Structure formats: structure tokens, C-alpha cells
Residue frames as a rotation matrix with the C-alpha (Angstrom) as fourth column:
MET 1
-0.750 0.415 0.515 -142.50
-0.542 -0.832 -0.119 -90.39
0.379 -0.369 0.849 -66.91
LYS 2
-0.856 0.516 0.041 -145.12
0.334 0.611 -0.718 -91.59
-0.396 -0.601 -0.695 -64.51
ARG 3
-0.757 0.651 0.055 -148.55
-0.213 -0.325 0.921 -91.62
0.618 0.685 0.385 -66.18
GLY 4
-0.358 0.768 0.531 -152.03
-0.861 -0.052 -0.506 -91.57
-0.361 -0.638 0.680 -64.71
THR 5
-0.462 0.165 0.871 -153.97
-0.020 0.980 -0.196 -94.76
-0.887 -0.108 -0.450 -64.90
VAL 6
0.637 0.760 -0.130 -155.98
-0.099 -0.086 -0.991 -93.65
-0.765 0.644 0.020 -67.96
LEU 7
0.686 -0.417 -0.597 -152.86
-0.726 -0.327 -0.605 -93.12
0.057 0.848 -0.527 -70.09
GLN 8
0.002 -0.758 0.653 -150.76
-0.691 0.471 0.548 -95.99
-0.723 -0.452 -0.523 -68.72
PRO 9
0.375 0.120 0.919 -151.89
0.387 0.881 -0.273 -98.58
-0.842 0.458 0.284 -71.30
LEU 10
0.991 0.008 0.131 -151.20
0.122 -0.424 -0.897 -96.15
0.048 0.906 -0.421 -74.18
SER 11
0.496 -0.863 0.102 -147.75
-0.865 -0.480 0.145 -95.36
-0.076 -0.160 -0.984 -72.76
ARG 12
0.026 -0.473 0.881 -146.93
-0.255 0.849 0.463 -99.03
-0.967 -0.237 -0.098 -72.54
GLU 13
0.654 0.267 0.707 -147.96
0.579 0.424 -0.696 -99.44
-0.486 0.865 0.123 -76.14
HIS 14
0.906 -0.403 -0.131 -145.64
-0.416 -0.788 -0.454 -96.53
0.080 0.466 -0.881 -76.99
HIS 15
0.137 -0.899 0.415 -142.75
-0.723 0.196 0.662 -98.46
-0.677 -0.391 -0.624 -75.57
THR 16
0.127 0.018 0.992 -143.55
0.401 0.913 -0.068 -101.37
-0.907 0.406 0.108 -77.87
ALA 17
0.933 0.271 0.236 -143.90
0.329 -0.378 -0.865 -98.96
-0.145 0.885 -0.442 -80.82
LEU 18
0.614 -0.768 -0.183 -140.47
-0.762 -0.637 0.116 -97.49
-0.206 0.068 -0.976 -80.16
THR 19
-0.144 -0.617 0.774 -138.99
-0.242 0.780 0.577 -100.99
-0.960 -0.104 -0.261 -80.27
LEU 20
0.412 0.367 0.834 -140.67
0.683 0.481 -0.549 -101.52
-0.603 0.796 -0.052 -83.60
ALA 21
0.986 -0.050 -0.158 -139.48
-0.128 -0.837 -0.532 -98.15
-0.106 0.545 -0.832 -84.87
LYS 22
0.189 -0.980 0.055 -135.88
-0.777 -0.115 0.618 -98.96
-0.600 -0.160 -0.784 -84.01
ALA 23
-0.129 -0.191 0.973 -136.15
0.286 0.933 0.221 -102.32
-0.950 0.306 -0.066 -85.80
CYS 24
0.825 0.462 0.326 -137.49
0.458 -0.208 -0.864 -100.46
-0.331 0.862 -0.383 -88.88
GLU 25
0.811 -0.529 -0.252 -134.62
-0.561 -0.825 -0.072 -98.07
-0.170 0.200 -0.965 -88.92
ARG 26
-0.062 -0.858 0.509 -132.02
-0.530 0.461 0.712 -100.82
-0.846 -0.226 -0.484 -88.39
ALA 27
0.105 0.139 0.985 -133.45
0.555 0.814 -0.174 -103.01
-0.825 0.565 0.008 -91.18
ALA 28
0.965 0.252 0.076 -133.71
0.212 -0.573 -0.791 -100.06
-0.156 0.779 -0.607 -93.63
GLN 29
0.533 -0.831 -0.161 -130.04
-0.800 -0.557 0.223 -99.09
-0.274 0.010 -0.962 -92.96
SER 30
0.016 -0.579 0.815 -128.85
-0.161 0.803 0.574 -102.75
-0.987 -0.140 -0.081 -93.41
ARG 31
-0.095 0.013 -0.995 -129.88
-0.978 -0.190 0.090 -102.87
-0.188 0.982 0.030 -97.03
ASP 32
-0.954 -0.186 0.237 -130.42
-0.166 0.981 0.102 -106.62
-0.252 0.058 -0.966 -96.48
GLU 33
-0.588 0.748 -0.308 -133.45
-0.618 -0.171 0.767 -107.34
0.521 0.641 0.563 -98.71
SER 34
-0.286 0.456 -0.843 -134.57
0.399 0.856 0.328 -110.36
0.871 -0.242 -0.427 -96.64
LEU 35
-0.687 -0.024 -0.726 -134.41
0.713 -0.217 -0.667 -108.36
-0.142 -0.976 0.166 -93.35
VAL 36
-0.899 0.390 -0.201 -136.26
-0.420 -0.897 0.137 -105.41
-0.127 0.208 0.970 -95.01
ALA 37
-0.420 0.786 -0.454 -139.00
-0.353 0.319 0.879 -107.79
0.836 0.530 0.144 -96.25
LYS 38
-0.310 0.289 -0.906 -139.38
0.756 0.653 -0.050 -109.54
0.577 -0.700 -0.421 -92.89
THR 39
-0.814 -0.031 -0.580 -139.52
0.461 -0.641 -0.613 -106.19
-0.353 -0.767 0.536 -91.08
CYS 40
-0.795 0.592 -0.130 -142.06
-0.559 -0.633 0.535 -104.73
0.235 0.498 0.835 -93.50
GLN 41
-0.236 0.722 -0.651 -144.28
0.065 0.680 0.731 -107.74
0.970 0.130 -0.207 -92.86
ARG 42
-0.516 -0.062 -0.854 -143.77
0.838 0.171 -0.519 -107.34
0.178 -0.983 -0.037 -89.12
VAL 43
-0.948 0.150 -0.280 -144.88
-0.068 -0.957 -0.284 -103.68
-0.311 -0.250 0.917 -89.37
ILE 44
-0.575 0.785 -0.231 -147.92
-0.482 -0.097 0.871 -104.53
0.661 0.612 0.434 -91.45
ARG 45
-0.150 0.476 -0.867 -149.04
0.583 0.751 0.311 -107.15
0.799 -0.458 -0.390 -88.86
ALA 46
-0.624 -0.136 -0.769 -148.32
0.765 -0.304 -0.567 -104.80
-0.157 -0.943 0.294 -85.95
PHE 47
-0.959 0.278 0.057 -150.13
-0.254 -0.931 0.261 -101.96
0.125 0.236 0.964 -87.65
SER 48
-0.233 0.953 -0.191 -153.40
-0.316 0.111 0.942 -103.81
0.920 0.280 0.275 -87.91
ALA 49
0.114 0.266 -0.957 -153.15
0.641 0.716 0.275 -105.62
0.759 -0.645 -0.089 -84.59
GLU 50
-0.078 -0.296 -0.952 -151.65
0.984 -0.177 -0.026 -102.82
-0.160 -0.939 0.305 -82.42
LEU 51
-0.881 -0.425 -0.207 -151.01
0.397 -0.903 0.163 -99.44
-0.257 0.062 0.965 -84.00
GLU 52
-0.643 0.694 0.324 -154.35
0.048 -0.386 0.921 -98.85
0.764 0.608 0.214 -85.78
PRO 53
0.281 0.785 -0.552 -156.38
0.718 0.210 0.663 -99.76
0.636 -0.583 -0.505 -82.63
HIS 54
-0.266 -0.479 -0.836 -154.04
0.890 -0.455 -0.023 -97.48
-0.370 -0.750 0.548 -80.59
PHE 55
-0.974 -0.077 0.215 -154.64
0.172 -0.866 0.470 -94.64
0.150 0.495 0.856 -83.07
GLN 56
-0.246 0.966 0.075 -158.42
0.304 0.004 0.953 -95.23
0.920 0.257 -0.295 -82.86
VAL 57
0.211 0.259 -0.942 -158.41
0.972 0.048 0.231 -94.95
0.105 -0.965 -0.242 -79.08
GLU 58
-0.633 -0.607 -0.480 -156.47
0.638 -0.760 0.121 -91.71
-0.438 -0.230 0.869 -79.29
GLU 59
-0.921 0.258 0.293 -158.62
0.086 -0.598 0.797 -90.26
0.381 0.759 0.528 -82.06
GLN 60
-0.115 0.990 -0.080 -161.97
0.212 0.103 0.972 -91.26
0.970 0.095 -0.222 -80.57
SER 61
0.541 0.375 -0.753 -161.37
0.759 0.168 0.629 -90.93
0.362 -0.912 -0.194 -76.82
LEU 62
-0.059 -0.650 -0.758 -158.43
0.881 -0.390 0.266 -88.54
-0.469 -0.652 0.596 -76.15
LEU 63
-0.806 -0.379 0.455 -158.50
0.574 -0.687 0.446 -85.96
0.143 0.620 0.771 -78.92
PRO 64
0.031 0.912 0.408 -162.08
0.530 -0.361 0.768 -84.92
0.848 0.193 -0.494 -78.31
LEU 65
0.471 0.108 -0.875 -160.99
0.871 -0.211 0.443 -83.74
-0.136 -0.972 -0.194 -74.88
LEU 66
-0.567 -0.765 -0.307 -158.79
0.611 -0.640 0.466 -81.10
-0.553 0.076 0.830 -76.55
ARG 67
0.296 0.822 0.487 -161.45
0.954 -0.229 -0.195 -78.51
-0.049 0.522 -0.851 -77.45
SER 68
0.534 -0.092 -0.841 -159.69
0.210 -0.949 0.237 -75.22
-0.819 -0.303 -0.487 -76.73
ALA 69
0.973 -0.220 -0.065 -158.07
-0.154 -0.412 -0.898 -73.16
0.171 0.884 -0.435 -79.46
GLU 70
0.343 -0.914 0.215 -154.75
-0.928 -0.294 0.230 -73.47
-0.147 -0.278 -0.949 -77.70
THR 71
-0.128 -0.328 0.936 -154.76
-0.365 0.893 0.263 -77.26
-0.922 -0.308 -0.234 -78.02
GLN 72
0.801 0.592 -0.095 -155.85
-0.282 0.233 -0.931 -77.50
-0.528 0.772 0.354 -81.68
SER 73
0.305 -0.814 -0.494 -152.23
-0.920 -0.119 -0.373 -77.68
0.245 0.568 -0.785 -82.88
LEU 74
-0.588 -0.433 0.683 -151.76
-0.647 0.759 -0.076 -80.85
-0.485 -0.487 -0.726 -80.77
VAL 75
0.261 0.773 0.579 -154.88
-0.066 0.612 -0.788 -82.41
-0.963 0.168 0.210 -82.34
GLN 76
0.827 0.040 -0.560 -153.73
-0.542 -0.206 -0.815 -81.46
-0.148 0.978 -0.148 -85.89
ARG 77
-0.152 -0.978 -0.142 -150.22
-0.983 0.164 -0.081 -82.82
0.103 0.128 -0.986 -85.32
THR 78
-0.453 0.008 0.892 -151.52
-0.425 0.877 -0.224 -86.09
-0.783 -0.481 -0.394 -83.94
MET 79
0.590 0.766 0.256 -153.96
-0.074 0.366 -0.928 -86.58
-0.804 0.528 0.272 -86.84
ALA 80
0.655 -0.411 -0.634 -151.34
-0.751 -0.260 -0.607 -85.69
0.085 0.874 -0.479 -89.40
ASP 81
-0.413 -0.859 0.303 -148.83
-0.892 0.448 0.054 -88.08
-0.182 -0.248 -0.951 -87.87
HIS 82
-0.157 0.451 0.879 -151.43
-0.159 0.866 -0.473 -90.90
-0.975 -0.214 -0.064 -87.90
GLN 83
0.851 0.515 -0.098 -152.32
-0.147 0.054 -0.988 -90.26
-0.504 0.855 0.122 -91.51
GLN 84
0.268 -0.833 -0.485 -148.63
-0.958 -0.175 -0.229 -90.09
0.105 0.525 -0.844 -92.57
LEU 85
-0.583 -0.501 0.640 -147.96
-0.621 0.782 0.046 -93.48
-0.523 -0.371 -0.767 -90.94
ARG 86
0.225 0.748 0.625 -151.05
0.025 0.636 -0.771 -95.01
-0.974 0.189 0.125 -92.52
ALA 87
0.806 0.102 -0.583 -150.02
-0.524 -0.334 -0.783 -93.69
-0.275 0.937 -0.216 -95.92
LEU 88
-0.163 -0.971 -0.173 -146.73
-0.979 0.137 0.153 -95.55
-0.125 0.194 -0.973 -95.76
LEU 89
0.102 0.282 0.954 -148.45
-0.378 0.898 -0.225 -98.99
-0.920 -0.337 0.198 -95.60
ASP 90
0.954 0.300 0.001 -148.81
-0.111 0.354 -0.929 -99.46
-0.279 0.886 0.371 -99.39
ASP 91
0.421 -0.879 -0.223 -145.02
-0.755 -0.203 -0.624 -98.83
0.503 0.431 -0.749 -99.79
LEU 92
-0.244 -0.471 0.848 -144.34
-0.898 0.440 -0.014 -101.31
-0.366 -0.765 -0.530 -96.99
ARG 93
0.567 0.541 0.621 -146.39
-0.242 0.830 -0.502 -103.93
-0.787 0.135 0.602 -98.68
ARG 94
0.938 -0.319 -0.135 -143.86
-0.091 0.150 -0.984 -103.58
0.335 0.936 0.112 -101.58
ASN 95
0.638 -0.703 -0.312 -140.96
0.726 0.415 0.549 -104.06
-0.257 -0.577 0.775 -99.12
ASP 96
0.556 -0.391 0.733 -139.68
0.244 -0.766 -0.594 -100.53
0.794 0.510 -0.331 -99.79
SER 97
-0.004 -0.675 -0.738 -136.61
0.956 0.215 -0.202 -99.95
0.295 -0.706 0.644 -97.62
GLU 98
-0.832 -0.238 0.502 -136.86
0.187 -0.971 -0.150 -96.15
0.523 -0.032 0.852 -97.85
ALA 99
0.080 0.942 0.327 -140.49
-0.398 -0.270 0.877 -96.29
0.914 -0.200 0.353 -96.68
LEU 100
0.492 0.036 -0.870 -139.45
0.617 0.690 0.378 -98.65
0.614 -0.722 0.318 -93.87
GLY 101
-0.535 -0.778 -0.329 -136.86
0.812 -0.366 -0.455 -96.21
0.234 -0.511 0.827 -92.65
GLY 102
-0.708 0.371 0.601 -139.27
-0.227 -0.925 0.304 -93.33
0.669 0.079 0.739 -93.00
PHE 103
0.413 0.869 -0.272 -141.93
-0.009 0.302 0.953 -95.32
0.911 -0.392 0.133 -91.04
GLY 104
0.170 -0.441 -0.882 -139.41
0.908 0.417 -0.034 -96.02
0.383 -0.795 0.471 -88.23
LYS 105
-0.856 -0.513 0.067 -138.37
0.459 -0.813 -0.358 -92.35
0.238 -0.276 0.931 -87.96
GLY 106
-0.475 0.721 0.504 -141.93
-0.344 -0.680 0.648 -91.11
0.810 0.135 0.571 -88.19
LEU 107
0.480 0.622 -0.618 -143.23
0.295 0.550 0.782 -93.57
0.826 -0.558 0.081 -85.57
SER 108
-0.189 -0.646 -0.740 -140.42
0.948 0.075 -0.308 -92.72
0.254 -0.760 0.598 -83.22
ALA 109
-0.930 -0.179 0.321 -140.96
0.150 -0.982 -0.112 -88.97
0.336 -0.056 0.940 -83.59
HIS 110
-0.128 0.976 0.177 -144.70
-0.266 -0.205 0.942 -89.43
0.956 0.073 0.285 -83.20
VAL 111
0.373 0.174 -0.911 -144.35
0.692 0.603 0.398 -91.46
0.619 -0.779 0.104 -79.94
ARG 112
-0.543 -0.699 -0.465 -141.97
0.836 -0.392 -0.384 -88.95
0.086 -0.597 0.797 -78.50
PHE 113
-0.752 0.375 0.542 -144.34
-0.186 -0.909 0.372 -86.06
0.632 0.179 0.754 -79.40
GLU 114
0.260 0.952 -0.159 -147.22
-0.061 0.181 0.982 -87.73
0.964 -0.246 0.106 -77.68
GLU 115
0.305 -0.218 -0.927 -145.31
0.860 0.482 0.170 -88.64
0.410 -0.848 0.335 -74.58
ARG 116
-0.633 -0.712 -0.305 -143.62
0.774 -0.593 -0.221 -85.19
-0.023 -0.376 0.926 -74.25
GLU 117
-0.981 0.173 0.091 -146.34
-0.151 -0.965 0.216 -82.86
0.125 0.198 0.972 -75.46
LEU 118
-0.305 0.940 -0.156 -149.74
-0.392 0.025 0.920 -84.37
0.868 0.341 0.361 -76.00
PHE 119
0.043 0.351 -0.935 -150.07
0.582 0.752 0.309 -86.65
0.812 -0.558 -0.172 -72.95
PRO 120
-0.787 -0.301 -0.538 -149.00
0.616 -0.407 -0.674 -84.01
-0.016 -0.862 0.506 -70.37
VAL 121
-0.837 0.539 0.094 -151.75
-0.486 -0.812 0.323 -81.73
0.251 0.224 0.942 -71.68
ILE 122
-0.067 0.851 -0.521 -154.32
-0.205 0.499 0.842 -84.52
0.976 0.163 0.141 -71.57
GLU 123
-0.352 -0.122 -0.928 -153.34
0.751 0.555 -0.358 -85.52
0.559 -0.823 -0.104 -68.08
ASN 124
-0.993 -0.008 -0.114 -154.04
0.070 -0.831 -0.552 -81.94
-0.090 -0.557 0.826 -66.89
LEU 125
-0.475 0.877 -0.076 -157.57
-0.762 -0.366 0.535 -82.29
0.441 0.312 0.842 -68.29
LEU 126
-0.135 0.475 -0.870 -158.37
0.114 0.879 0.462 -85.67
0.984 -0.037 -0.173 -66.72
């Protein structure tokens, strides 16, 4: 989907996040302990370098635009998704394959939600 210039950088980051999510799911399904450990470390690095800053931009710049009662469910879902993904980091530090698979599925679902539901509403406000 074509995005306005304000959301284009975030949409590009979503593409990168989907690639990471797929790698998480593949590694978790493999049951290869070495691959799980490497992928968990990759996620931890990506989280601090890419995902957390991305979440901060959304939380501090985009979500405040959604003030109406009709859009509060979008804000709540976005914040809940961000918190859920943050909460999995401790398990990823222990190379937990179940947490890795859950992180991958959660990240993928979150990106698709933002691209299909959240961003179209925000674009109408910009």
C-alpha cells in the first residue's frame, strides 16, 4: 500500500520487522538450539536498535493524534502489542524457543494490524 511521506519510514521499518518475525518463527519451529540462540540474540539487538525506537515514535508522535473515542481501541491495541513484545525480552534472553515463536507471531500480527488498520486512520488525520 502506498503511504504518505510521514508514514513511509515507519512502513519501511515494518517490512524489516516482518523479515525478523519470519526468522523468529522459522528458528522456533526448527528446534535447533544454536539457531534459536542466534535468533534470540538477533532479536534482542534489533529490539534495542530498531524496534524500541520505532515504538517510541509511534507512541509519542502518532498515537496522540488519535483523540476521538472511536479511535481509542486502536491506541489501546497498539500499546498492548508494544507491551506484550517488550515483555517477551526476558524470555528471549534465556533463549526460550517458545517465546521466540510467540515473539515472531506477535510481531507479525502487530505489523499487519498497524499497516491495515492503524496507519489508514492516521493518514486520514494528516
